[in-house]
C-alpha angles and dihedrals in degrees: 000000000000131000107241132175118256107241140176119280111246114251121237111241110261094013124131089249091053089055092049091047091055091052092050093046093047088053089057093240097134092065119114119252101210095159091054092051093045090056094042094049091045093053092046093051091046090052091047094050094040090051092057092046089053089046092056092044094050094052127186101354137127087233084079088082087075087058089048088060090046091053090050088061094043093049090052092051090049090050090052089057090050088052092052092048090052089056092049091242096136107046134015095231122077092219094059093046092047092049090052092047094048092051092050091045089054092050092053099035096246132129108243092196094051091049093051092050093050096041094049090059090050093052092047093053112015115192092000107148094216103034109030111086090199091070093044101079120145095216096050140047120213098182135033088245090058093046091052090058095054116108136189118346093356089057090055090049091051090050092060099023095128089060093042097043100098094040088052090052088064086073095051094094092053089046091054091051094048093047090050093051092047093051093049092045091053091047091237093145131068099239097036095145093053091044091048089056091047094050093046091046091051093049095047094046093044096049093041091053094046099046096038090059102030134053115250095260095045090044094053092048090047092053093047094048092046096047095042094049092045090051091048091050093049093046092049088051093053102037102070094052102075111348111115092018125113116303114218120222126213112280096025115160102214116134121233095268096050094039091058098040099044094050097047136075130201123215121217123213113112127236095340093057090040089058097039095050097037093235092305087117086078089062097148094054091042092054092047094047108020095173093053111119113253098245091053094059095080090053091049091052095076091051094046095045093050091046091052091049091053091050095043094244115152111245114198119210133150144150125288097256093042091054090062089046090059091049093051093044090053094048091047092051092048091052094047097091089055092051094049098039116111115248112260120221 
């Protein structure tokens, strides 16, 4: 399996998406924003480096748990840059984007190649029960058909998944690390030797820094708090985007435009949400134009929303808190048949 950039889907001449693409291009929203990314990457790296300087200065103290929470935020912001690089949002050349993605993968302990492969399948078929890896998660069920196939402990989890959702997100960071290691170990990615070195280097440097400065008990708690909060942050960034939106069956006939819009949800909230969710709150625009630079997404939103209104295409958008409400309501409804089913002997 090769590591390929995630790019825009070509528009069919005369299609609705071709018309929308012309509007977006004429507005200049497909231009790169190198200065924005230079500042963003610089600030992220400064926060990363400054955090470790503060870590060494503070020494063996339980106050380090505040830095663990800080690093959870910094790791998420670094991961967002890796995401943008994978979509070729930063540079025109694949080599420059890949180099940026690999560096940020090494800093966070993630396989850039594994993520691109998985995320490309998601973008090609969002919310497709058979083809989107993001709705094929062992610990959760996103449709009643999926819940009916759960057995044993996973069936119990699916039954109460709305209540367990946020606790489960605490494990998302560990899941990302484990999935990265598995992909590199199997050689599923193009630069698996380089990524092996990056993952090993990250693990050795991270554990050496933690346990050189902290006592064993404090170090273990620091790692757990950092990884759990980072997982929660990443999961909360992903969850509002598609969960609870339309699930697509095999053989659906939706065109590219409607497939992407009807399965995605935007999250309102202004600059704070833009920063916290790394631009993923403009999920509809991002799915329509994956290589669009992050700061251009908010400008594209007005054009896309008006276009959808003219073509009678449902455009989902809500506030930050309400988005999680929709997710939990959907998970609760999916698990309902399991809660009401009679026990079988």
